[in-house]
Residue, then its C-alpha position, 0 to 999 in steps of 0.5 A: m221798524i226792525a224789518i227794514v234791516a232783518i228783511p234785506l239783509l236776510l235776503w242777502c245772507i241767502c244770495l251769498v249763501l247760494g252763489i257760494t254754493f253755487r260756485n263750488l257745485s258747479g265749478k265756477p271761476s274763482d272771480r266770479h261776483l260771488f252775491v250776482t251769483g247768489l243772487i241768479v240761483f236765488f230769483a231762479s230758484f224761486y221761480l221753478f220752487a213757485t211754477p207748479f204752485m203758480l199753474l196748480g193754484w197749491n197753498i204757498r205754505y208748502l212753497l216756503l216750506a221747501l224753499t226752507v229746505f232747499y236754502g238750508i240745506c244749501f246754508c249748511f254746504a255754505v258755512p263750513v265752505t266759507l269757514k275753511y276758506l277764509r282760514k286758509n286764507k286769512k293773512r291774504i284777505t288781511g293783507q289786502l284789506r289793508t293796502f286797500a285802506a292804504d290807499r287813499y285816493h281809491l280808498l275816498l273813491f269807494l267812499l265817495f260811492l258808498v255815500m251815493i248810494v246811501w244817499q239813494i236809498s235814503y231819499v227812497v225810503l223817507f219821502q214818499h212816491t208811488d206809482i198807480d201799477d202798484s193798486y195792481y201789483l201789490a194786490q197781487a201780493n197780498t191776495f196772494a199772502f189772504t188767500g194761499s194761493v195764486g191765482t184763485v181771485e181776480p186782485s184788483s178787486g177782490l171779489a169772489g167769484f171773478s177770476a185773475s187776468n192770465q196775462y200776469a201768470l207764472v210771475s213769480f215777484e209778488i209771490l215773494y212778496a207773498l211769502i215773506h209777509n207770511v215770514f215777518g207779519v209785515n204790511i207789504a205795502f211799506l215790504a215794498h215802499t220801504v224795505w225792498p229798495v234798500f234790497a234792490i238798489v245795493c242789488h243793483y250796484a253790486v250788477i253794476r260793480a262786477i261788469a265795471r270789474k270787468v270792464s275796467r278794474s283799475l278804473h271800476l271804483e271810478f265807474c260805479l261812482l259816475y253810474s250812481i250819479i248818472n243813476l241819480y240825475g237820470g230824472s230828465t225821463i222817466y222811463g229811464s232805467g236811473s228813474f226805474l230804478l230809484q221811482r218804482i224798484w219795488q216793482g216787478k219790470s223796474f227790478f228787471v230794468a235796474i238788476f237782470l238786463p244789466i246781469m245778461i250783459l256781464a254774463f255775456l262779458e264772463l263767457s269763454e271762448k268756448i262755451s262750457f255746459r256750466e255758462v249754457v245752465f248760467l244762461w238759463l238760470i238767469l233768462l229763468a230768474g228775469f221771467g220770474t219777476t215781470t211777464v215784459a221779460v218774456y220777449l225782452y230778455p229773448i230779445l236781448y239775448f238775441c242780439l248779444w248772441a248774434g253780437k258774439s257769433i259774428s265776433e267770433r265766428k265759432f258755430r260750436s259756441s253759437a250752437m251751446l248758447c242757444l240752448p239756454i233759449l230752448g231749456v225755456l222754452p216751456w215756460v214762455l210756451t206755456k205763458l203764450v198760451l195762457i194768455y191767449t188761449g186760456s183765458a177769457d179775457t182773450v180778446s182783450v188782450q189781443e185788441q191792446v197789442t194792436e190797438g193804435v199801431d196804424t198810427l205808431s209814430y217810431f220818433d214819437q216813441l225813441f225820441t218825444r217818449f223815451l229820452n223826453s225830446r232830449g237831443i243831447f242824450l242821443i248825441g251822447f249816446i252815438a257818440a259814447l257808442l263810437i267811443v266803445l267801437l274805436f277805443s274797447m276790447k272785443r270783447i266788450r264791443q260785442v256786447i255793447v255796440y254789435p248787439t245795439l246795431i243789432l236791435f236797429l237792424t231788427f227789432a228795433n228798426p223802424a220800418a218793423i214798429t208795425p209788426v215788432a208793435q202788434l206781436v211783441t211788444g204791444t203798442a202802448v209800450y212798444w217804447r220799453i225796447f229801447w231798455l235794451l239799448h244800456i244808455p246809461l252803461t254805455m255812456v259809462i263805459a266811452m266815459i271810463l275808456l277815455a280815462e284809460k288813456c290818463v296816465s296819472n290819478r291826477e289826470r284821471v281824477l279830471a276825467v272824472s270830474v269832468a265827466a261827471t260835470l257833462i252828467f251834471s248840466c245834461g240831466s235832472s235830479v230824478f228827487e227833482n220832478g215833482t212827486w217828491e214828499l215826506r212820506e204821510n206814513p210808513y207804507k207811502l198810501d194815502s192816508r184816508s185809504v189806511q185809516i179805513a181799511d184800518a177802521i175796517h179791521a178794528d171792527v170786524g178783524t181781518d181773518s174773513s173777506k168783506t166787500l167795501f165801495l167808496p169813491e173811486e179817488i181813493s180805492y187805489g190804496i185799498r188792495e195795496y194795503c190788505g188783501d182781505i177787504a174786496t172793492f168793488i170801485n178801482r182803476y180796473s174795476s170796468g174791466t174787470f167785470e166785462v172781462n167777467k162777463k158781468a158788465a150789465e152788472y157794473s153800468s148797474l152799481q154805476t147807475q145805481l150807486y155810483t152817480p148818486l152817491y158820489e157824483d149827484c150827491h142825492w140819493d133815495a136810501a131805501q133804494i141803496e139799500q136795496q141796492m147795497q144787500s142785492s150786491g152783497i157791499d158790507y162797508l160803505v163811504l160817504y162824503t160827510r158834506t152830503l150827509p145831511e142833505n141825505t137821510l140813510p137806511e136805519s140798518f146802516t152804522c158809522i164806524w168812522q168818520n173825518d171832515e172829509f169822509s165817513l164809513f158805514r156798517c151795512s148790516q149783512s156785516q153784521d148777520 
């Protein structure tokens, strides 16, 4: 359990070191948030270093070596600079801390904000809530850690001879999990479900605090407190940013939504009127960092960037600045184009990818996507968002309007236009996940900014307390807690996986170890956790089996497995021992899971040895696993 403290601390320290290094080498303004800057540099540098390893399949141990050298150099630079700064500004920093501690009102707000963060982290860590998509994402990380390379083995199954889908090419987020696993020896499911939320939730609120200070320095703590409340009470829809933060922050797309989407807003809030080359480089790093987290970023980030660019250009009407802001997009084009080439021409699943984005496009309803699905039919959210937009339009400064109001209007006129839903869904987002484009509305952020703008009209702290209290009451009354949606329970184990899957994997490891690859055949209901838990056990049956076999031109083999093994073993619960043994040997299956209740009514091959059993399942070693 030391890892739950040590790993986040190490990652936070790396971010601070990189932030200090980047600011001093680039001459960035001193008021730029060091930690957020370092967070951007950390993920951008990781993506840059990982790119050749993802494309060429190099062993990731050399990636770890390269990163260690790079971060070590930054550490050697940052530590003396920091010590010199602290010695020089010791009295000023001490005085600021004493002044802050003496201000009881702001100290209380800060403590309440910390309590909200600790409460959210504690609940996520101690209670179980996982997502079915983890059966692929964490399988990727386990596959990278076990094989030592990227893209050489299909991750959801782990079967030799099966190629990985290029839909997930050039995404480095799961590689980071694999490297942390290699360094600390921590289980990847435990790392993702229990350790990572500690790091990520703190990062999220660091970004929110940086935005708050740009919106209103005098009310930034009120801003942070309200945002933490709106995150907690965003459970009315499972598709909002608050739900993604607290229910699946270990997934790359959730990390992107919770951290890198608001980071882009922050970056445009900080832009000067005359864009410098340093700012261009910084925006380029932000784009790279976002691309490294998820495939979703490849289309959402350019759309958001376009809307922010258009909003700033329309507001300021400065050709040079607008032209300079085009450079970061040009800088990331090699990655975008490479990924598109890999997806649509470089893989065996080209047809399935194209079918996935076009299937059902003719029946796609804009109203259903926005109101019914994204907002969960909660009209109060839509009304509140429109009211918040009007408040920001009427009462905010130009630099806030040009990153909140104008981009939203441009988004509705272009990519989120009801009239354009068919081409956008067909060519950009895909039909099944068109609703993700509404993440770019930044509904919680817009609402909190509007609340703070109204609170700024108050004169005394008492009036501000009343205004914040009213705002918090509105959030409580209109929303519902993310933790009360019926899917949370005390965790079964530190990995937050089905305990049956963990017990089966542990039994196999106790029997044959973890160094070599082995194959397992089991019911689908307990298959999801196996590849999330470890990378050495390959499974024939999982959530993605049918598509995996079809893409790799082995649909007939999958059909045979279903008719010759799966149906008699798990559906009919009646089988012929000789036929089962022959099929197991021809498929190269090392271990088999059966329902314990079916054993008295059937016979098993003599070569099968039971190595683990409970009232529900029995695990057997097959003869070929001993050879």
